[in-house]
C-alpha positions as CSV (number, residue, x, y, z in Angstrom):
1,M,36.8,-105.0,-110.0
2,V,39.0,-104.7,-111.8
3,E,42.4,-103.9,-109.1
4,L,43.8,-100.3,-110.3
5,S,46.2,-99.8,-107.1
6,I,49.2,-100.0,-110.0
7,H,47.2,-98.0,-112.3
8,Y,47.2,-95.3,-109.1
9,G,51.3,-95.8,-108.2
10,A,52.1,-94.9,-111.6
11,I,50.6,-91.8,-111.7
12,V,52.0,-91.2,-109.3
13,Q,55.2,-91.6,-109.7
14,V,54.6,-90.5,-112.9
15,I,53.9,-86.7,-111.2
16,F,56.3,-87.1,-108.7
17,L,59.3,-87.1,-111.4
18,I,57.2,-84.5,-113.5
19,Y,57.7,-82.8,-109.4
20,F,61.5,-83.8,-109.3
21,C,62.3,-81.7,-113.6
22,S,60.4,-78.6,-112.5
23,R,62.1,-77.2,-109.1
24,K,64.9,-77.6,-110.5
25,S,66.9,-75.9,-112.3
26,S,66.8,-76.2,-116.2
27,L,68.9,-75.3,-119.5
28,R,65.7,-75.9,-121.5
29,L,67.5,-77.6,-123.6
30,R,65.2,-79.2,-126.6
31,G,65.7,-82.3,-125.8
32,N,65.1,-82.2,-121.8
33,V,61.9,-79.9,-123.1
34,V,60.8,-82.7,-124.8
35,Y,61.2,-85.3,-122.3
36,F,59.4,-83.1,-120.1
37,R,56.0,-83.6,-123.2
38,I,56.0,-87.0,-122.5
39,L,56.0,-87.0,-118.8
40,I,52.7,-84.4,-119.3
41,F,51.7,-86.2,-122.2
42,S,52.6,-89.7,-120.1
43,L,50.5,-88.4,-117.3
44,I,48.0,-87.5,-119.6
45,S,47.6,-90.8,-120.9
46,L,47.2,-92.9,-117.4
47,I,44.9,-89.9,-116.5
48,A,43.3,-90.8,-119.9
49,D,43.3,-94.5,-119.2
50,L,41.7,-94.7,-115.9
51,G,38.9,-92.4,-117.3
52,S,38.6,-94.9,-119.7
53,I,37.5,-97.6,-117.0
54,Y,35.7,-95.6,-115.7
55,A,34.0,-94.9,-118.4
56,I,33.3,-99.0,-120.1
57,I,32.9,-100.1,-115.4
58,Y,29.6,-97.1,-115.9
59,S,29.1,-97.9,-119.1
60,D,24.8,-98.5,-118.8
61,S,24.8,-94.9,-116.3
62,L,27.2,-92.9,-119.4
63,P,25.8,-91.3,-122.7
64,E,28.0,-94.6,-125.6
65,F,29.7,-92.0,-128.0
66,F,30.4,-90.1,-124.4
67,V,32.6,-94.3,-123.8
68,M,33.9,-93.7,-126.7
69,A,34.8,-90.7,-127.5
70,V,36.8,-91.2,-124.1
71,C,38.5,-94.7,-124.9
72,K,39.3,-93.1,-128.5
73,F,41.5,-90.5,-126.7
74,Y,43.3,-92.8,-124.4
75,L,44.4,-94.7,-128.5
76,I,45.4,-91.1,-129.3
77,S,47.5,-90.7,-125.9
78,L,49.3,-93.8,-127.0
79,I,50.0,-92.7,-130.3
80,L,51.1,-89.5,-129.0
81,I,53.5,-91.3,-126.7
82,A,54.7,-93.1,-129.0
83,G,55.9,-90.1,-131.7
84,M,57.2,-87.8,-128.8
85,C,59.2,-90.7,-128.3
86,Y,60.4,-90.7,-131.8
87,L,61.0,-86.6,-131.6
88,Y,63.0,-87.2,-128.3
89,L,65.1,-90.2,-130.2
90,I,66.4,-87.7,-133.6
91,V,66.0,-84.4,-131.3
92,D,69.9,-84.8,-131.5
93,L,69.7,-84.5,-135.4
94,N,68.9,-80.9,-134.7
95,Q,72.3,-78.9,-136.8
96,W,71.5,-81.1,-140.0
97,G,69.0,-80.8,-142.4
98,S,67.4,-83.9,-142.0
99,Y,65.7,-83.5,-138.3
100,Q,63.2,-80.7,-140.3
101,L,62.3,-83.3,-142.5
102,L,62.3,-86.4,-140.1
103,W,60.3,-83.9,-137.3
104,W,57.5,-83.1,-140.3
105,G,57.4,-86.3,-141.4
106,G,57.3,-88.1,-137.3
107,N,53.8,-84.8,-137.0
108,S,52.5,-85.9,-140.2
109,F,51.7,-89.6,-139.5
110,F,50.2,-88.8,-136.0
111,V,47.3,-86.5,-137.6
112,L,47.5,-88.8,-140.1
113,G,46.9,-92.3,-136.8
114,V,44.6,-89.2,-134.9
115,L,42.4,-89.4,-138.0
116,F,41.7,-92.8,-138.4
117,V,41.5,-94.1,-134.4
118,G,39.2,-90.9,-135.0
119,L,37.1,-92.5,-137.4
120,L,37.5,-96.2,-136.8
121,P,34.6,-97.7,-134.6
122,I,36.0,-99.3,-131.0
123,K,34.7,-102.1,-129.6
124,K,34.8,-102.6,-125.4
125,F,34.6,-105.6,-122.8
126,F,32.9,-105.7,-119.5
127,D,32.2,-109.0,-117.6
128,G,33.5,-107.6,-113.7
129,K,36.7,-109.0,-113.4
130,Q,38.3,-108.1,-117.2
131,L,38.5,-105.1,-118.5
132,Y,39.3,-104.1,-122.3
133,T,38.3,-101.9,-125.8
134,Y,39.2,-104.0,-129.2
135,G,38.2,-103.2,-132.7
136,P,39.4,-101.2,-135.7
137,A,40.3,-98.5,-133.5
138,V,42.8,-100.1,-131.4
139,L,45.0,-102.3,-134.1
140,T,45.6,-98.6,-136.2
141,T,46.7,-97.9,-132.8
142,Y,49.0,-100.6,-132.4
143,V,50.2,-100.4,-136.0
144,F,50.9,-97.0,-135.4
145,C,52.6,-97.5,-132.5
146,V,54.6,-100.4,-134.1
147,C,55.6,-98.1,-137.1
148,Y,57.0,-95.8,-134.7
149,F,59.4,-98.6,-132.8
150,I,60.1,-99.4,-136.5
151,A,61.2,-95.2,-137.7
152,M,62.9,-95.2,-134.5
153,V,65.3,-98.2,-134.9
154,A,65.5,-97.3,-138.8
155,A,66.8,-93.8,-137.8
156,A,69.3,-94.9,-135.0
157,I,70.8,-97.2,-137.1
158,A,71.1,-94.5,-140.1
159,Y,71.8,-91.3,-137.7
160,R,74.3,-93.5,-135.2
161,K,77.2,-91.9,-134.8
162,R,75.2,-88.6,-134.6
163,M,73.0,-89.1,-131.7
164,N,73.6,-89.2,-128.5
165,R,74.0,-92.7,-127.5
166,R,72.3,-92.5,-124.2
167,R,69.2,-90.8,-125.3
168,M,69.3,-93.8,-127.5
169,V,69.7,-96.8,-124.8
170,S,67.3,-94.9,-123.1
171,V,64.1,-94.3,-125.4
172,F,65.0,-98.2,-126.3
173,A,64.3,-99.1,-122.1
174,F,61.4,-97.4,-122.7
175,I,59.5,-98.6,-125.9
176,G,61.4,-102.3,-124.5
177,V,59.2,-101.8,-121.5
178,M,56.4,-100.4,-122.8
179,M,56.3,-103.2,-126.5
180,V,56.4,-106.3,-123.1
181,A,53.1,-104.3,-121.6
182,V,52.0,-104.5,-124.3
183,V,51.9,-108.3,-125.3
184,I,51.2,-109.4,-122.5
185,Q,48.0,-107.1,-121.4
186,F,47.2,-108.1,-125.1
187,F,46.9,-111.7,-124.4
188,N,45.8,-111.9,-120.6
189,N,43.2,-108.6,-121.1
190,Y,42.5,-108.5,-117.3
191,L,46.5,-107.2,-116.6
192,L,46.2,-103.4,-117.0
193,L,50.5,-102.9,-117.4
194,V,50.9,-100.2,-119.4
195,G,50.5,-98.0,-117.0
196,F,53.2,-99.6,-114.7
197,A,55.3,-99.6,-118.0
198,T,54.7,-96.7,-118.5
199,A,55.9,-94.9,-115.5
200,L,58.9,-96.9,-115.2
201,G,59.3,-96.8,-118.7
202,L,60.5,-93.3,-117.6
203,T,62.2,-93.7,-114.7
204,V,64.9,-95.1,-117.0
205,M,64.6,-92.7,-118.7
206,F,65.6,-90.0,-115.9
207,A,68.2,-92.4,-113.9
208,E,69.8,-92.1,-117.6
209,I,70.3,-89.0,-119.0
210,E,67.2,-87.0,-118.1
211,N,68.4,-86.4,-113.8
212,P,68.8,-82.5,-113.5
213,D,72.0,-83.6,-111.6
214,F,73.3,-84.7,-114.8
215,Y,73.7,-80.8,-116.3
216,I,74.8,-79.0,-111.9
217,D,78.5,-78.9,-111.6
218,R,78.2,-80.7,-107.9
219,E,81.3,-78.1,-106.4
220,S,79.9,-74.5,-107.5
221,G,76.9,-75.3,-108.1
222,A,76.7,-74.2,-111.4
223,F,75.9,-76.1,-114.4
224,S,78.2,-78.2,-115.2
225,A,81.2,-78.1,-118.4
226,H,78.6,-80.9,-120.4
227,A,76.1,-78.1,-120.1
228,L,78.2,-75.6,-121.4
229,M,78.7,-77.6,-125.0
230,E,74.7,-78.7,-125.4
231,F,73.7,-75.7,-124.7
232,M,76.3,-73.8,-126.9
233,E,75.4,-76.4,-130.0
234,E,72.1,-75.7,-128.8
235,L,71.5,-72.2,-129.9
236,F,74.1,-72.9,-133.0
237,A,71.6,-75.2,-134.3
238,K,68.2,-72.5,-134.1
239,N,71.2,-70.0,-135.3
240,K,70.6,-67.8,-132.0
241,T,73.6,-65.3,-131.4
242,F,74.7,-64.9,-127.8
243,S,77.6,-62.8,-125.9
244,G,79.6,-65.4,-123.7
245,L,81.9,-64.4,-120.9
246,N,84.9,-66.9,-119.8
247,I,85.8,-65.7,-116.4
248,T,89.7,-67.1,-115.3
249,L,90.1,-67.3,-111.6
250,T,93.2,-67.3,-109.8
251,A,93.8,-66.6,-105.7
252,E,96.8,-64.5,-104.7
253,N,97.4,-67.3,-102.4
254,E,97.6,-69.8,-104.6
255,L,98.2,-73.0,-102.0
256,L,93.9,-73.0,-101.4
257,G,92.2,-75.7,-99.4
258,R,89.9,-77.9,-100.7
259,E,87.8,-76.0,-98.7
260,E,88.6,-72.3,-99.7
261,Q,89.3,-73.4,-103.6
262,K,85.2,-74.5,-102.7
263,I,83.8,-71.6,-100.9
264,L,85.6,-69.3,-104.0
265,L,83.6,-71.8,-106.0
266,I,79.6,-70.5,-104.6
267,S,80.8,-67.2,-103.7
268,V,81.2,-66.4,-107.3
269,A,78.6,-68.3,-108.4
270,D,76.2,-67.6,-105.9
271,F,76.9,-63.9,-107.3
272,L,76.6,-64.8,-111.4
273,T,73.2,-67.0,-111.2
274,K,71.3,-64.6,-109.5
275,Y,71.1,-62.6,-113.2
276,K,68.0,-63.7,-114.7
277,K,69.5,-63.5,-118.4
278,S,72.5,-65.5,-118.4
279,R,73.2,-68.9,-117.2
280,V,76.0,-70.2,-115.4
281,F,78.4,-73.1,-116.3
282,R,82.1,-73.3,-114.1
283,N,83.9,-74.4,-116.6
284,V,87.6,-76.3,-115.9
285,G,89.7,-75.8,-112.8
286,N,88.6,-72.6,-111.2
287,E,87.1,-70.9,-114.8
288,F,83.8,-70.1,-115.2
289,A,81.5,-69.4,-118.8
290,V,78.2,-66.8,-118.5
291,I,75.9,-66.8,-121.3
292,F,74.2,-63.9,-122.5
293,E,71.3,-62.7,-125.4
294,K,72.3,-59.6,-125.7
295,E,76.0,-57.9,-125.7
296,E,74.5,-54.9,-123.0
297,D,74.0,-57.5,-120.2
298,L,77.3,-58.7,-120.9
299,Y,79.0,-55.9,-119.8
300,D,76.9,-55.3,-116.9
301,V,77.3,-58.4,-115.6
302,L,81.3,-57.8,-115.9
303,A,81.0,-54.5,-114.8
304,D,79.4,-55.6,-111.2
305,L,81.8,-58.8,-111.2
306,E,84.6,-56.2,-111.1
307,G,83.6,-55.1,-108.6
308,F,82.4,-58.2,-106.9
309,L,85.9,-59.1,-107.1
310,S,87.5,-56.2,-105.9
311,A,87.2,-56.9,-102.2
312,P,88.5,-60.1,-100.1
313,I,86.0,-62.9,-100.0
314,Q,85.8,-64.0,-96.6
315,T,86.0,-67.9,-95.1
316,E,86.5,-69.7,-91.9
317,T,90.5,-69.7,-91.9
318,G,90.5,-65.6,-93.3
319,E,90.3,-63.8,-96.4
320,I,90.7,-65.2,-100.2
321,R,92.0,-62.0,-102.3
322,V,91.2,-63.0,-106.1
323,R,92.5,-62.1,-109.6
324,A,90.4,-62.3,-112.2
325,K,90.7,-62.3,-116.1
326,Y,88.1,-61.9,-119.2
327,L,88.1,-63.3,-122.1
328,I,84.8,-61.5,-124.3
329,M,82.7,-62.4,-127.3
330,P,80.2,-60.3,-127.7
331,D,79.1,-62.0,-130.3
332,S,78.9,-65.2,-131.2
333,S,78.5,-65.0,-134.6
334,L,81.8,-64.6,-134.8
335,A,82.2,-68.4,-134.6
336,R,80.1,-71.5,-136.6
337,S,79.6,-74.0,-133.7
338,A,80.6,-74.6,-129.9
339,N,83.4,-76.4,-130.9
340,D,84.7,-73.1,-132.5
341,V,84.1,-71.6,-129.0
342,F,86.2,-73.9,-127.3
343,I,89.3,-73.7,-129.7
344,F,88.9,-70.3,-129.3
345,R,89.0,-70.5,-125.8
346,S,91.7,-72.6,-125.4
347,F,93.8,-71.1,-127.6
348,L,94.1,-68.1,-126.4
349,L,94.0,-69.4,-123.1
350,S,97.2,-71.7,-124.1
351,L,99.4,-68.6,-125.8
352,G,98.4,-66.5,-121.7
353,L,96.0,-63.4,-121.5
354,E,98.8,-61.0,-119.9
355,S,96.1,-58.3,-120.1
356,E,92.6,-58.8,-117.8
357,R,90.3,-58.6,-120.7
358,V,90.8,-59.6,-124.4
359,V,88.1,-59.9,-126.8
360,V,87.3,-61.6,-129.4
361,D,86.3,-59.6,-132.3
362,E,86.6,-60.5,-136.2
363,E,90.3,-59.5,-136.6
364,T,91.3,-61.8,-133.3
365,V,89.5,-64.8,-135.1
366,K,91.0,-64.0,-137.6
367,T,94.2,-64.9,-136.2
368,L,93.6,-67.8,-133.9
369,K,91.6,-70.1,-136.6
370,R,95.1,-69.1,-138.5
371,K,97.4,-70.0,-136.0
372,E,95.0,-72.8,-135.5
373,E,95.4,-73.8,-139.5
374,I,99.0,-74.3,-138.3
375,R,98.7,-75.7,-135.5
376,T,97.3,-78.7,-137.3
377,L,99.3,-78.8,-139.9
378,V,102.0,-79.0,-137.5
379,R,100.5,-81.4,-135.6
380,E,99.7,-83.4,-138.6
381,A,103.5,-83.1,-140.3
382,I,104.8,-85.1,-137.0
383,D,102.6,-87.4,-136.5
384,E,102.9,-88.2,-139.9
385,E,106.5,-87.2,-140.2
386,R,107.0,-84.8,-142.7
387,V,109.7,-82.7,-140.5
388,A,113.0,-82.3,-142.0
389,V,116.2,-80.8,-140.8
390,Y,117.6,-78.3,-143.6
391,Y,121.3,-77.3,-143.6
392,Q,122.4,-74.1,-144.3
393,P,126.9,-74.3,-144.4
394,I,129.6,-72.7,-142.2
395,Y,132.3,-71.4,-144.1
396,S,135.7,-70.7,-142.4
397,T,137.5,-68.1,-143.2
398,Q,140.9,-70.1,-141.7
399,T,141.1,-73.4,-143.0
400,H,138.9,-72.2,-146.2
401,K,136.5,-74.7,-145.9
402,F,132.8,-75.4,-144.4
403,S,134.0,-76.6,-140.9
404,S,130.3,-77.2,-139.4
405,A,126.1,-76.7,-140.4
406,E,123.4,-74.8,-139.0
407,A,120.8,-77.8,-138.8
408,L,117.3,-75.1,-139.4
409,V,114.0,-76.9,-138.7
410,R,111.5,-77.4,-142.2
411,I,108.1,-78.4,-142.7
412,L,106.5,-80.3,-146.0
413,N,102.9,-80.4,-147.1
414,S,102.0,-84.0,-147.5
415,D,102.9,-82.8,-151.7
416,G,106.7,-82.4,-150.8
417,S,106.2,-78.6,-151.0
418,I,107.9,-77.0,-147.9
419,I,106.1,-74.8,-145.2
420,S,107.8,-71.2,-144.8
421,P,109.0,-71.4,-141.9
422,G,108.0,-67.8,-140.6
423,H,105.1,-69.5,-141.3
424,F,105.1,-72.0,-138.8
425,I,107.6,-71.6,-135.8
426,P,106.0,-68.5,-134.4
427,V,102.7,-70.2,-133.4
428,A,104.8,-73.4,-132.6
429,E,106.4,-71.1,-129.5
430,E,103.5,-69.8,-129.2
431,T,101.5,-73.0,-128.2
432,G,103.8,-75.1,-126.9
433,Q,105.2,-77.4,-130.3
434,I,108.5,-75.9,-131.0
435,V,109.4,-78.6,-127.8
436,E,108.8,-81.7,-130.3
437,L,110.0,-80.1,-132.9
438,G,113.0,-79.2,-131.0
439,E,114.0,-82.8,-130.1
440,I,113.2,-84.5,-133.6
441,V,115.5,-81.9,-135.6
442,F,118.5,-82.9,-132.3
443,R,117.3,-86.3,-132.5
444,K,117.6,-86.5,-137.0
445,V,121.3,-84.7,-136.2
446,C,121.7,-86.8,-133.6
447,Q,120.6,-89.8,-136.2
448,F,122.8,-88.0,-139.3
449,I,125.9,-87.2,-137.6
450,K,125.6,-91.6,-136.8
451,E,124.8,-92.3,-140.9
452,H,127.9,-90.2,-141.7
453,D,131.0,-89.1,-141.0
454,I,132.0,-85.7,-140.7
455,K,135.0,-85.5,-140.2
456,A,136.1,-87.6,-142.9
457,M,133.7,-84.8,-144.8
458,G,136.0,-82.1,-142.7
459,M,132.9,-80.8,-140.8
460,E,133.6,-80.3,-136.8
461,Y,130.0,-80.3,-136.2
462,I,126.7,-79.8,-136.5
463,E,125.0,-76.3,-135.0
464,V,121.3,-77.4,-133.2
465,N,119.0,-74.3,-132.7
466,L,117.3,-74.0,-128.5
467,S,113.7,-72.0,-128.5
468,V,112.9,-70.4,-125.7
469,A,110.8,-72.9,-124.1
470,Q,113.8,-75.3,-124.5
471,C,115.6,-73.0,-123.2
472,E,113.2,-73.8,-120.0
473,K,112.8,-77.0,-119.2
474,E,115.1,-78.0,-116.8
475,T,115.0,-82.1,-117.8
476,L,116.7,-80.7,-121.6
477,A,120.6,-81.5,-120.8
478,E,119.2,-85.4,-119.6
479,D,116.6,-85.8,-122.4
480,F,119.2,-84.9,-124.8
481,G,121.8,-86.8,-123.1
482,R,120.1,-90.3,-123.9
483,I,119.3,-89.3,-127.5
484,L,124.1,-88.3,-128.0
485,K,123.5,-92.2,-126.1
486,E,121.0,-94.2,-128.4
487,Y,122.8,-92.9,-131.4
488,D,126.7,-93.2,-130.3
489,V,127.8,-89.2,-131.3
490,E,130.4,-87.3,-129.3
491,P,129.0,-84.4,-127.7
492,G,131.9,-82.5,-129.5
493,Q,129.9,-82.8,-133.4
494,I,126.6,-81.1,-131.3
495,N,126.9,-76.9,-130.9
496,L,124.3,-75.9,-129.4
497,E,122.5,-72.6,-130.5
498,I,120.9,-70.1,-127.8
499,T,119.0,-66.7,-128.7
500,E,119.5,-63.0,-126.5
501,T,116.7,-63.6,-125.1
502,A,116.2,-67.2,-124.4
503,S,119.3,-66.0,-122.3
504,M,117.3,-62.8,-120.6
505,E,113.1,-64.9,-120.1
506,A,114.7,-68.6,-119.3
507,K,118.6,-67.8,-117.8
508,E,118.7,-69.7,-114.5
509,V,117.6,-72.3,-115.8
510,L,119.6,-72.2,-119.3
511,L,122.2,-71.8,-116.9
512,Q,121.2,-75.2,-114.8
513,N,120.6,-76.4,-118.0
514,M,124.2,-74.7,-120.1
515,H,126.3,-76.2,-117.3
516,D,124.7,-80.0,-117.3
517,F,125.6,-80.1,-121.1
518,M,129.1,-78.3,-121.2
519,E,129.9,-81.1,-118.7
520,R,129.1,-83.2,-121.4
521,G,131.4,-81.9,-123.9
522,I,128.7,-79.8,-126.0
523,K,129.4,-76.2,-127.1
524,F,128.2,-72.7,-127.3
525,S,127.0,-70.1,-129.5
526,L,125.2,-66.8,-128.9
527,D,122.5,-66.9,-131.7
528,D,121.3,-63.3,-133.6
529,F,123.3,-61.1,-131.1
530,G,122.6,-57.4,-131.4
531,T,118.7,-57.9,-132.0
532,G,117.4,-58.5,-129.1
533,Q,117.7,-55.6,-126.5
534,S,121.1,-57.0,-124.4
535,N,124.6,-56.2,-124.5
536,L,128.3,-57.5,-123.9
537,N,127.2,-57.8,-120.5
538,Y,125.5,-60.9,-122.0
539,I,128.4,-62.3,-123.2
540,M,130.0,-62.6,-120.1
541,S,128.1,-63.5,-118.2
542,M,126.8,-66.4,-120.6
543,P,128.9,-69.2,-121.0
544,V,129.1,-69.9,-125.0
545,D,132.1,-70.2,-127.8
546,I,130.7,-68.3,-130.5
547,V,129.1,-65.2,-131.2
548,K,126.5,-65.2,-134.6
549,F,126.3,-61.2,-135.5
550,D,122.8,-61.3,-137.8
551,Y,122.0,-60.7,-140.8
552,S,121.0,-57.1,-139.8
553,I,124.6,-55.9,-138.7
554,T,126.2,-57.9,-141.7
555,R,123.3,-55.4,-144.1
556,D,123.9,-52.1,-141.5
557,Y,128.2,-52.2,-141.8
558,F,127.8,-51.5,-145.6
559,V,125.7,-48.8,-145.8
560,N,126.0,-46.8,-142.6
561,A,129.3,-45.6,-141.3
562,R,129.0,-46.2,-137.1
563,A,127.5,-49.0,-137.6
564,K,130.9,-50.5,-139.6
565,Y,133.0,-48.5,-136.9
566,V,130.6,-50.7,-133.7
567,V,130.9,-53.7,-136.1
568,E,134.6,-53.3,-136.4
569,N,134.9,-53.0,-132.2
570,M,132.2,-55.4,-131.8
571,V,134.5,-58.2,-133.7
572,N,137.7,-57.9,-131.8
573,M,136.3,-57.9,-128.3
574,V,134.5,-60.4,-128.8
575,Q,138.0,-62.7,-130.2
576,Q,139.8,-60.9,-127.1
577,M,137.6,-62.6,-124.7
578,G,138.6,-65.8,-126.6
579,M,135.2,-66.6,-128.7
580,E,135.0,-66.7,-132.1
581,V,132.4,-64.7,-134.0
582,V,130.1,-66.2,-137.1
583,A,128.8,-63.5,-139.2
584,E,125.2,-64.1,-140.5
585,G,123.3,-63.1,-143.8
586,V,126.4,-63.0,-146.6
587,E,125.3,-62.3,-149.5
588,T,128.0,-61.3,-151.9
589,K,131.4,-61.1,-152.7
590,E,132.3,-58.4,-152.0
591,Q,130.7,-58.5,-147.8
592,L,132.8,-62.8,-147.8
593,E,136.1,-60.1,-148.4
594,E,135.0,-57.7,-146.4
595,F,134.5,-59.7,-143.3
596,S,137.6,-62.1,-144.0
597,S,140.5,-59.3,-143.4
598,L,138.4,-58.4,-140.6
599,G,139.4,-61.6,-139.0
600,V,136.0,-62.7,-139.0
601,D,135.8,-66.8,-138.2
602,F,133.3,-68.1,-139.9
603,I,130.8,-66.9,-142.8
604,Q,127.5,-68.1,-143.7
605,G,125.1,-67.0,-146.2
606,Y,123.0,-67.4,-149.4
607,Y,126.8,-66.3,-151.2
608,F,127.3,-69.8,-150.3
609,S,124.3,-72.1,-150.0
610,R,120.8,-71.4,-149.5
611,P,119.5,-74.2,-146.1
612,I,119.2,-77.4,-148.5
613,P,118.1,-81.2,-147.9
614,Q,120.6,-83.7,-146.0
615,D,121.0,-85.6,-149.3
616,S,122.5,-82.0,-151.2
617,F,124.2,-81.2,-148.1
618,C,126.2,-84.4,-148.0
619,D,126.8,-83.3,-151.7
620,F,127.5,-79.6,-151.4
621,I,130.4,-80.5,-148.5
622,R,131.4,-83.6,-150.4
623,E,132.8,-81.4,-153.8
624,N,133.5,-78.4,-151.7
625,N,135.9,-79.2,-149.3
626,Q,137.9,-81.2,-151.3
């Protein structure tokens, strides 16, 4: 009698796989759905195989057409499983038009296989020990399964960069196990190994990629960030719109222990997952993302969540009071892909959410895309060394020569054209790229001073701007000190410009940095004086040597009598406090003469020169300082 214990074991194993896949929470991604269908059809195939065995054994007492029908049904189920594996392999191509062609091709091929197997004859053999079927229908089944395998290999080669590598491994492991079993069974008909191979291959696929636990965040119990990406990619591929809510949680006591943080995550995840019309994901840290089919569901859950978080979360060690900030995207059609959504989130969070609610609307998306393009442009310019320093000469009214210059950052396009600073500097400041740009400028200025004898050119120092972000950096003085030593530049040949904004926002750290710089011999200028919210108190509290009047003061001086009076007294007071004055924005000879007679120490503006490249600047200084 035929030994069927292995076959029964395979059926039990597949049933267990179906149970584990169905009992756990799932996103029902297309790959999950196709794999679950493979499980179901494999179970049907195993049962059909068992049925065909018993039909052959008891064929003497059964109608011949019934025995043949059961045997052919089993053969068709094998072609179906091969076809489902093919569809499972190409499931990652669902956002490309080629997927539709491959999908319809695979299904049409299956229909063709059913017709051939159904029409072609099949024979059976049973001698009490060996049992098998043979004939044209069986051979056709092998041919169609091999054709599916060849199609899978071809698709894997053609679209390898678009496919999930783990899915490819699991599918080919499944097919490999099946083919080995088929070959062995073909030459040893008494060994019924195909059923066992089916269960083994499905287990490999489950372990490699389809275990539902792979998509679950272990700390919170919500879906993981990886699952979020795959879920959104599939929604975009299907052109299904959705609404999204990003929740950033902050405990009032920021020093949460591991257990307290876990309780916080579980409490919020449990609250959110009770809403059946949403999918809850833990993104990173204390951050959740929730996907909704409808916008109204989003706002309903948001209102309930705000009420829930208004009360403290109880733990064994006390209470956790939580603040939350919400990033709301009512309509996913504002984005083109899941990657766009993550870019919106990352960019907004990098700017810092001042408001508790930030809504991503059409105008926000336009702004974000523009800023992201600029951020990418700045990144590419840094990587490709297209950051340049331009110099604007500063005229001394005492020596009647150009005694210094202001170094200004410029970014060049790949064709050599200049990108307006007003275009990229605000974005670089928001994203923190200004720190890297500032260091590049400082390094280039030191290199310029090392390669050119600026004293012989009649200049005393070069002014370098410090951004607010740089002023907040505690290691700024140490970092710049290393660069000075690297290029062997005298500290006195550098003057650092700070703004009123920097002096207000990072005053404590800035003062420490200024103290460290001054010990090295570097002096400071207060740039754009008159444009911020500060007053002369800042001049008295900040250890600067030069005060630079903004171009708006220069303009107002000539059109407003009161402004003229204020400027005259400001110049007098600043100089009496032992500091020098620079008038920026001077564009005419009249302005030059007026400010010179007023006693302003230095003049800077387009009357003399716009900011110009290094080589042009050197020529300008040599020509005019002679």
